[in-house]
Backbone bond lengths (Angstrom), bond angles and torsions (degrees), N, CA, C in turn:
res aa  C-N    CA-C-N  psi(-1)  N-CA   C-N-CA  omega(-1)  CA-C   N-CA-C  phi
1 M - - - 1.458 - - 1.521 110.04 -
2 T 1.327 115.68 165.94 1.464 121.76 178.92 1.524 109.30 -114.60
3 A 1.316 115.43 129.33 1.459 122.14 178.55 1.521 109.98 -110.65
4 A 1.318 115.63 167.26 1.467 121.24 177.28 1.514 109.51 -126.62
5 I 1.320 115.49 141.21 1.460 121.90 169.83 1.520 107.00 -115.84
6 I 1.322 116.63 116.17 1.465 121.54 177.53 1.521 107.45 -101.25
7 V 1.325 115.68 119.28 1.459 121.75 -173.95 1.526 109.36 -97.65
8 A 1.325 115.75 117.22 1.466 121.72 -177.73 1.520 110.43 -136.17
9 A 1.334 115.60 39.80 1.464 119.68 -173.65 1.523 113.46 -113.13
10 G 1.349 117.27 10.93 1.456 120.45 -176.86 1.517 113.63 -70.98
11 R 1.336 115.31 163.24 1.458 120.93 -177.24 1.523 114.06 -90.99
12 S 1.315 118.71 -16.94 1.473 122.63 172.41 1.529 113.72 58.81
13 E 1.348 117.04 43.84 1.461 119.20 -177.82 1.523 113.22 -58.41
14 R 1.342 116.62 -34.37 1.470 119.12 -176.20 1.530 113.01 -71.59
15 M 1.324 116.69 -12.31 1.460 120.74 173.97 1.526 111.26 -77.89
16 G 1.327 115.26 -21.54 1.459 119.38 -177.03 1.524 110.74 89.61
17 A 1.307 116.03 149.23 1.477 123.27 174.92 1.528 112.72 59.20
18 N 1.341 116.47 21.79 1.469 120.96 176.38 1.525 112.56 55.26
19 L 1.327 116.35 41.63 1.458 121.51 -179.08 1.519 111.08 -71.47
20 D 1.315 116.19 153.20 1.460 122.46 175.34 1.527 107.14 -96.17
21 K 1.342 115.96 92.41 1.466 119.74 -170.72 1.524 113.12 -63.96
22 A 1.314 117.71 -27.37 1.457 120.15 -179.49 1.523 112.26 -63.84
23 F 1.336 116.42 -21.59 1.461 120.03 -177.42 1.527 112.52 -111.80
24 L 1.335 116.75 11.63 1.460 119.87 172.03 1.525 109.19 -71.99
25 S 1.308 116.81 153.36 1.462 120.80 179.88 1.521 110.66 -76.05
26 L 1.330 114.95 133.05 1.459 122.42 173.77 1.523 105.56 -127.77
27 G 1.334 115.48 95.55 1.457 118.58 -171.83 1.524 109.58 65.05
28 P 1.333 117.76 -130.14 1.473 120.54 -174.90 1.530 114.60 -84.15
29 R 1.335 119.03 -1.32 1.461 121.15 -174.36 1.523 111.12 -136.11
30 P 1.325 117.72 160.19 1.459 119.72 170.21 1.531 109.65 -70.37
31 V 1.319 116.29 155.01 1.467 121.79 -176.29 1.532 111.23 -51.94
32 V 1.318 117.83 -46.66 1.460 120.93 -174.88 1.523 112.81 -63.48
33 A 1.317 117.99 -26.21 1.465 120.95 -177.39 1.529 111.67 -62.98
34 Y 1.335 117.58 -33.13 1.463 120.38 -179.10 1.531 111.20 -64.01
35 S 1.336 116.49 -43.53 1.458 119.97 177.61 1.521 110.82 -64.61
36 M 1.321 116.29 -43.90 1.462 119.50 -179.12 1.525 111.60 -61.42
37 M 1.322 116.48 -39.59 1.463 120.09 179.86 1.523 111.62 -68.57
38 A 1.334 117.34 -34.57 1.468 120.75 177.94 1.525 110.70 -66.42
39 F 1.329 116.81 -43.14 1.463 119.77 178.47 1.520 111.26 -70.38
40 Q 1.322 117.11 -34.44 1.461 120.96 174.85 1.525 110.82 -60.16
41 A 1.331 116.20 -39.67 1.466 121.14 -176.55 1.525 113.53 -81.35
42 C 1.326 117.55 -12.42 1.469 120.52 -177.16 1.524 110.38 -80.40
43 P 1.321 118.42 121.43 1.472 120.59 -177.76 1.522 113.66 -68.91
44 D 1.321 117.55 -16.07 1.461 120.56 -178.99 1.523 113.28 -86.67
45 I 1.319 117.74 -4.19 1.464 122.29 -179.89 1.526 109.79 -106.77
46 S 1.324 115.75 126.38 1.470 120.73 -177.94 1.518 112.99 -94.97
47 E 1.343 117.41 -33.56 1.452 119.67 -178.94 1.526 110.60 -152.28
48 I 1.316 115.23 160.97 1.463 122.30 -176.40 1.526 109.12 -128.84
49 V 1.325 115.40 135.57 1.457 121.97 168.55 1.524 106.49 -114.84
50 L 1.309 116.97 126.87 1.455 122.74 -179.69 1.525 109.00 -105.89
51 V 1.330 115.93 129.02 1.461 121.47 179.98 1.526 108.47 -112.62
52 V 1.324 116.02 120.26 1.466 121.50 -174.70 1.532 109.66 -133.88
53 R 1.328 115.63 174.19 1.457 119.27 171.37 1.532 109.17 -61.49
54 R 1.312 115.64 152.54 1.464 120.06 -177.80 1.534 111.64 -55.17
55 E 1.336 116.66 -39.59 1.464 119.73 -176.17 1.533 113.25 -75.65
56 Q 1.335 117.02 -6.57 1.466 120.52 -179.86 1.519 113.42 -103.28
57 V 1.321 118.21 -0.21 1.471 120.45 -174.65 1.525 111.39 -59.34
58 A 1.316 117.99 -52.33 1.463 120.98 -177.01 1.522 111.52 -63.45
59 A 1.335 117.13 -45.51 1.464 120.75 -179.58 1.521 111.20 -63.08
60 S 1.334 117.41 -34.52 1.470 121.25 -178.91 1.516 111.30 -65.90
61 K 1.318 117.11 -37.14 1.466 120.29 178.22 1.532 110.30 -63.78
62 G 1.322 116.23 -41.36 1.461 119.94 177.55 1.513 111.80 -65.51
63 M 1.339 116.48 -39.96 1.453 120.68 178.96 1.524 110.73 -62.85
64 A 1.328 116.94 -43.73 1.460 120.63 -179.91 1.528 110.87 -60.56
65 Q 1.303 116.09 -40.22 1.471 119.96 177.71 1.523 110.64 -65.62
66 M 1.329 116.70 -40.38 1.462 121.40 -179.64 1.517 112.23 -60.59
67 F 1.345 116.45 -38.28 1.466 120.02 -175.95 1.527 112.85 -100.81
68 G 1.310 117.47 13.33 1.461 120.84 172.68 1.507 115.04 69.08
69 I 1.334 117.70 37.94 1.464 121.06 -178.79 1.530 108.39 -88.12
70 S 1.311 116.28 80.28 1.462 121.48 -175.70 1.524 112.81 -74.15
71 K 1.320 117.59 -17.37 1.476 121.18 -179.81 1.525 112.47 -81.00
72 L 1.316 117.50 -5.14 1.460 120.03 -177.47 1.526 110.02 -66.20
73 R 1.335 115.73 119.17 1.471 121.30 179.81 1.522 111.09 -89.69
74 R 1.333 116.11 -43.33 1.458 120.09 -174.60 1.521 110.33 -158.39
75 V 1.324 116.54 147.76 1.464 122.82 169.52 1.527 106.40 -112.89
76 V 1.317 117.07 122.59 1.461 121.22 -178.26 1.523 109.42 -126.25
77 H 1.323 115.81 159.54 1.459 119.15 179.15 1.523 110.36 -85.51
78 G 1.327 116.22 152.09 1.445 122.11 -177.87 1.516 113.30 -86.03
79 G 1.334 114.57 -177.76 1.451 121.40 178.99 1.514 111.00 -112.41
80 V 1.315 115.55 -170.11 1.461 121.38 -178.49 1.521 111.10 -66.79
81 R 1.344 116.22 -42.97 1.460 121.80 -179.46 1.526 109.93 -109.07
82 R 1.339 115.00 161.44 1.462 119.15 177.97 1.520 110.44 -56.08
83 Q 1.338 117.50 -44.17 1.457 120.19 -177.46 1.529 111.98 -63.64
84 D 1.330 117.22 -30.33 1.470 120.31 175.17 1.526 110.28 -67.31
85 S 1.325 116.16 -39.45 1.458 120.49 178.48 1.526 111.26 -64.94
86 V 1.334 116.34 -42.14 1.465 120.24 178.25 1.526 110.29 -62.18
87 Q 1.326 117.11 -43.17 1.458 120.16 179.56 1.529 111.91 -64.28
88 N 1.320 117.13 -35.86 1.468 119.95 174.94 1.520 110.42 -61.68
89 G 1.336 115.85 -39.04 1.461 119.85 177.64 1.516 112.60 -68.95
90 L 1.335 116.60 -41.12 1.467 120.60 179.40 1.526 111.62 -59.24
91 A 1.313 116.27 -35.17 1.468 120.87 -177.96 1.529 112.34 -66.33
92 E 1.340 117.09 -16.75 1.466 120.85 -176.32 1.522 113.45 -100.51
93 L 1.320 118.25 -1.42 1.459 120.19 -176.92 1.527 111.67 -73.91
94 A 1.310 115.09 149.56 1.463 120.80 179.11 1.528 110.38 -65.18
95 P 1.338 118.37 147.90 1.471 121.60 -178.12 1.523 113.82 -58.34
96 E 1.326 117.15 -27.23 1.467 119.87 -177.58 1.529 113.46 -84.70
97 T 1.314 117.93 5.07 1.464 121.19 179.74 1.523 110.65 -63.90
98 R 1.308 116.03 127.75 1.465 121.57 179.63 1.517 111.55 -100.31
99 C 1.333 116.36 -40.53 1.461 121.90 179.19 1.521 108.78 -132.34
100 V 1.329 115.59 155.91 1.462 119.93 177.68 1.520 109.44 -136.48
101 A 1.322 115.64 133.82 1.470 122.59 177.08 1.521 108.03 -103.87
102 I 1.331 116.79 121.35 1.460 121.71 178.03 1.520 108.38 -100.14
103 H 1.331 116.10 129.01 1.467 119.21 -177.66 1.518 110.86 -136.54
104 D 1.332 115.41 138.71 1.459 121.21 175.85 1.525 108.92 -83.14
105 A 1.315 116.80 124.75 1.464 120.86 -179.66 1.515 112.14 -60.14
106 A 1.321 117.58 -20.77 1.462 121.47 -179.53 1.523 112.78 -73.63
107 R 1.331 117.74 1.53 1.478 121.82 174.82 1.528 108.98 -110.45
108 P 1.328 117.83 82.42 1.471 120.97 -173.86 1.526 114.41 -78.11
109 L 1.346 118.10 -6.73 1.463 120.04 -177.72 1.528 112.63 -89.90
110 V 1.312 117.48 3.99 1.464 120.07 179.22 1.529 109.43 -57.83
111 T 1.325 116.04 145.88 1.466 121.47 -178.49 1.534 110.45 -121.07
112 P 1.325 117.61 156.85 1.467 119.91 174.67 1.528 111.96 -57.52
113 E 1.336 116.42 -33.78 1.471 120.09 -179.32 1.527 111.40 -64.97
114 L 1.327 117.02 -43.62 1.467 120.19 178.40 1.528 110.29 -64.70
115 I 1.319 116.83 -43.41 1.458 120.29 178.43 1.528 110.04 -56.53
116 S 1.323 116.59 -46.79 1.466 120.81 -179.17 1.518 112.16 -62.86
117 E 1.337 117.11 -38.02 1.474 120.38 178.05 1.527 110.56 -60.70
118 T 1.329 116.77 -42.44 1.464 118.82 -178.97 1.531 110.89 -70.49
119 V 1.326 117.12 -34.88 1.465 120.37 178.23 1.519 110.32 -65.20
120 R 1.323 117.39 -44.63 1.468 120.35 179.82 1.527 110.90 -60.33
121 S 1.328 116.18 -41.75 1.465 120.30 178.87 1.523 111.02 -64.26
122 A 1.336 116.84 -42.06 1.460 120.31 -179.43 1.527 111.58 -65.45
123 L 1.308 117.28 -40.62 1.460 120.40 179.52 1.525 111.33 -64.68
124 K 1.328 116.44 -33.47 1.461 120.85 -178.23 1.522 112.85 -86.82
125 H 1.340 116.80 -42.69 1.462 121.01 -171.55 1.530 114.40 -113.94
126 G 1.319 117.35 -9.97 1.454 120.27 -177.27 1.513 113.47 100.85
127 S 1.341 116.36 -19.86 1.470 120.06 -179.07 1.520 110.02 -152.44
128 G 1.333 114.66 154.76 1.459 121.49 175.44 1.512 108.40 -156.51
129 V 1.332 116.54 107.37 1.459 122.01 -171.93 1.528 109.79 -118.12
130 A 1.327 116.46 121.08 1.464 120.50 178.81 1.528 110.31 -61.26
131 A 1.328 116.40 134.85 1.466 120.06 -177.67 1.518 109.66 -160.91
132 K 1.328 115.70 162.41 1.465 120.67 173.77 1.511 109.62 -141.53
133 H 1.328 115.09 151.73 1.461 120.72 178.20 1.522 110.63 -63.32
134 I 1.329 115.95 141.81 1.458 121.65 172.21 1.529 108.54 -74.07
135 V 1.326 116.99 130.35 1.458 120.09 179.44 1.530 112.30 -106.29
136 D 1.331 116.82 -21.31 1.463 119.91 177.20 1.529 110.37 -79.36
137 T 1.326 115.90 154.73 1.461 120.16 171.53 1.533 107.87 -75.66
138 I 1.316 116.26 129.84 1.462 121.82 -175.23 1.526 110.38 -106.57
139 K 1.315 116.20 127.05 1.467 122.51 177.51 1.523 109.59 -104.32
140 Y 1.319 115.97 134.01 1.462 120.79 175.68 1.521 108.41 -95.92
141 V 1.344 115.33 127.18 1.466 121.27 -177.74 1.524 108.39 -119.38
142 E 1.309 116.75 116.93 1.462 121.85 -179.55 1.523 111.36 -71.41
143 K 1.342 115.70 -39.62 1.459 120.10 -176.37 1.516 109.71 -157.49
144 G 1.335 116.66 141.65 1.462 120.45 177.02 1.509 112.51 66.41
145 T 1.333 117.86 -133.61 1.461 122.52 -178.28 1.529 112.79 -124.09
146 V 1.325 116.70 17.20 1.460 120.83 179.59 1.528 109.03 -94.89
147 V 1.329 116.52 127.30 1.461 121.86 -177.54 1.529 110.69 -66.66
148 T 1.323 115.12 128.85 1.462 120.69 175.64 1.524 110.54 -87.67
149 K 1.340 115.84 -45.07 1.469 120.00 177.31 1.517 109.76 -164.15
150 T 1.320 115.38 164.64 1.459 122.10 176.23 1.519 108.87 -100.31
151 M 1.328 115.77 130.55 1.461 120.72 -178.76 1.533 110.75 -82.41
152 D 1.308 115.38 154.92 1.460 121.32 176.25 1.527 108.22 -81.79
153 R 1.333 116.73 101.02 1.458 119.72 -173.38 1.532 113.02 -67.45
154 S 1.323 118.21 -18.28 1.463 120.05 179.71 1.533 111.13 -65.72
155 K 1.336 116.68 -16.83 1.457 120.97 -179.22 1.527 112.57 -108.02
156 L 1.334 116.90 7.04 1.458 120.70 -175.21 1.537 111.74 -107.58
157 W 1.325 115.32 136.63 1.458 122.21 178.66 1.525 108.94 -128.33
158 A 1.317 115.88 145.17 1.466 121.37 170.95 1.527 106.91 -94.91
159 V 1.311 115.93 119.51 1.460 120.84 -176.25 1.528 109.57 -92.06
160 Q 1.331 115.57 138.99 1.463 122.36 -175.47 1.530 109.43 -126.01
161 T 1.289 116.97 -160.18 1.464 122.81 168.40 1.520 107.11 -130.79
162 P 1.340 118.90 156.02 1.452 127.20 13.27 1.533 113.81 -74.90
163 Q 1.342 113.67 152.39 1.457 122.66 172.99 1.522 105.98 -120.57
164 T 1.320 115.64 115.35 1.464 121.10 -171.08 1.523 110.16 -115.24
165 F 1.330 115.61 136.75 1.463 121.11 -176.20 1.521 110.50 -142.28
166 K 1.321 115.44 155.98 1.456 118.89 166.46 1.522 106.72 -63.69
167 I 1.312 116.12 137.02 1.453 121.78 -169.33 1.524 112.77 -60.08
168 E 1.325 117.66 -41.37 1.463 119.49 -178.04 1.523 111.70 -67.12
169 L 1.326 116.73 -34.80 1.456 120.57 177.19 1.520 110.79 -63.44
170 L 1.328 116.68 -45.03 1.458 120.04 -178.45 1.533 111.07 -68.90
171 K 1.313 117.61 -38.02 1.463 120.09 178.04 1.525 111.00 -64.06
172 Q 1.324 116.73 -40.86 1.461 120.76 176.75 1.533 110.41 -62.14
173 A 1.324 115.21 -40.87 1.463 119.93 -178.90 1.521 111.09 -63.62
174 Y 1.328 116.59 -43.17 1.455 119.18 -179.31 1.525 112.44 -72.17
175 A 1.316 117.61 -30.70 1.464 120.59 174.89 1.528 109.91 -65.34
176 K 1.327 116.60 -41.90 1.463 121.03 177.96 1.525 110.35 -65.43
177 L 1.307 116.47 -39.19 1.464 121.31 179.25 1.526 110.68 -61.57
178 A 1.329 116.31 -44.05 1.457 120.51 179.06 1.524 111.13 -65.30
179 E 1.321 115.51 -38.81 1.471 120.68 178.94 1.522 111.66 -61.95
180 R 1.326 115.45 -38.54 1.472 120.05 -178.35 1.527 112.70 -86.35
181 G 1.316 116.84 -12.53 1.456 120.86 178.89 1.510 113.87 65.81
182 E 1.333 116.35 33.08 1.460 120.74 -177.53 1.522 111.19 -103.79
183 T 1.331 115.31 162.89 1.458 122.41 178.81 1.520 109.28 -117.05
184 V 1.328 116.94 136.08 1.465 121.79 177.25 1.524 108.93 -125.57
185 T 1.316 116.27 160.76 1.465 120.51 -179.37 1.529 112.77 -100.74
186 D 1.332 116.79 -9.95 1.464 118.61 173.84 1.523 109.48 -150.73
187 D 1.316 115.33 167.65 1.459 121.52 -175.45 1.520 111.87 -71.12
188 A 1.327 116.42 -32.77 1.460 120.32 179.61 1.520 111.22 -59.30
189 A 1.328 117.11 -38.67 1.461 120.44 179.74 1.518 111.46 -62.47
190 A 1.336 116.49 -36.29 1.463 119.76 177.58 1.521 110.89 -64.64
191 V 1.335 116.93 -41.82 1.461 120.92 178.94 1.526 110.60 -67.46
192 E 1.330 116.59 -38.11 1.464 120.02 177.69 1.521 111.64 -59.13
193 M 1.338 117.31 -34.69 1.470 121.30 179.91 1.521 112.34 -62.99
194 L 1.337 116.45 -23.60 1.465 120.44 177.00 1.516 111.92 -76.78
195 G 1.339 115.44 -11.65 1.458 119.64 -174.17 1.514 112.70 84.63
196 E 1.342 116.18 12.90 1.460 121.00 179.68 1.529 110.47 -90.60
197 Q 1.317 115.63 149.49 1.463 120.19 177.41 1.523 110.23 -72.18
198 V 1.324 115.45 142.42 1.462 121.98 174.20 1.516 107.68 -114.14
199 R 1.319 116.41 122.20 1.467 121.93 -176.71 1.529 109.84 -94.73
200 L 1.348 116.45 125.53 1.458 121.16 178.54 1.526 110.67 -87.94
201 V 1.318 115.14 147.88 1.463 122.56 175.14 1.521 107.00 -115.90
202 E 1.322 116.56 110.01 1.468 119.64 -176.48 1.526 110.40 -69.63
203 W 1.339 115.15 132.05 1.459 121.80 -179.95 1.523 107.52 -137.97
204 T 1.318 116.40 115.24 1.469 120.20 -174.40 1.521 113.49 -94.66
205 Q 1.324 117.69 -12.15 1.458 119.58 179.18 1.529 110.54 -76.78
206 P 1.332 117.90 158.38 1.472 120.30 -179.32 1.524 111.96 -58.52
207 N 1.328 115.57 134.91 1.467 122.20 177.55 1.530 107.52 -141.29
208 L 1.308 114.26 51.90 1.461 123.79 -173.28 1.519 113.04 -57.11
209 K 1.336 115.87 140.37 1.455 121.67 171.65 1.529 108.96 -102.00
210 I 1.320 116.43 127.14 1.456 121.00 177.98 1.532 108.23 -74.05
211 T 1.324 115.89 113.35 1.460 120.81 -177.39 1.521 111.50 -121.15
212 V 1.335 116.66 -44.86 1.461 122.23 178.07 1.524 108.36 -121.95
213 A 1.317 116.59 166.14 1.466 121.70 -174.38 1.524 112.43 -56.41
214 E 1.316 116.59 -36.96 1.471 120.46 -178.02 1.527 112.08 -62.82
215 D 1.317 117.33 -25.07 1.464 120.35 -179.64 1.528 112.29 -65.74
216 L 1.318 116.92 -25.20 1.465 119.66 177.50 1.513 110.76 -64.85
217 T 1.322 116.94 -38.80 1.470 121.22 178.80 1.515 109.94 -66.26
218 V 1.331 116.73 -43.02 1.461 121.10 179.08 1.524 110.51 -63.54
219 A 1.338 116.39 -45.42 1.467 120.47 -179.55 1.526 111.26 -62.10
220 A 1.321 117.11 -40.55 1.457 121.07 178.93 1.529 111.01 -61.64
221 A 1.336 115.36 -40.44 1.482 119.45 178.23 1.520 110.89 -65.11
222 L 1.336 116.98 -42.25 1.455 121.15 -179.10 1.529 111.66 -68.01
223 L 1.331 115.59 -34.08 1.463 120.50 177.25 1.536 112.82 -82.58
224 R 1.341 114.71 -10.38 1.464 121.31 -179.74 1.525 111.74 59.61
225 I 1.325 114.17 49.10 1.473 118.64 179.09 1.522 110.09 -120.93
């Protein structure tokens, strides 16, 4: 079976005042509820583990009940780094889990269709990572604000979530990461460290990440709420 880990334990410094952006209101629901409902509606997902700040564990269980998230297996607290939070979630998955989809709760526009695309890729290739082509011209700056060179945008992708992997591959990647004592910003980077190929799943629809307060207004418009 395929499980999902929804990560909602970040500190949200860019929001200001150390806000918990996953639990900010986005229309009639908190931000994290949109992701949970998408995974609930996806037929390829059997269970969900939600990773939140320690002080949000009890409230998250009530929220899941309110929005009918029957696939929720466990709510666990996160760690200092994103990768620590993911590992806390991995520890709670059922033994029969074959694949796992990792998703950042700060991306409320995720759809069941995108989730399924990444699952299909993972089952076939070992990985399936949501991504889109970069359309802007990208400048590489070595120092300060002076351009060092222009990158070839035809080879550049913006990587998003969900990021779905065969469970044993991801566990091996995180074990190697711990052994090397390194920090990564996404799960794909951990798998890359193993020397394994990471397969991207192109997704052209909006999959906005809530980073600053203004993103809530944009997300609300895209969700039409």
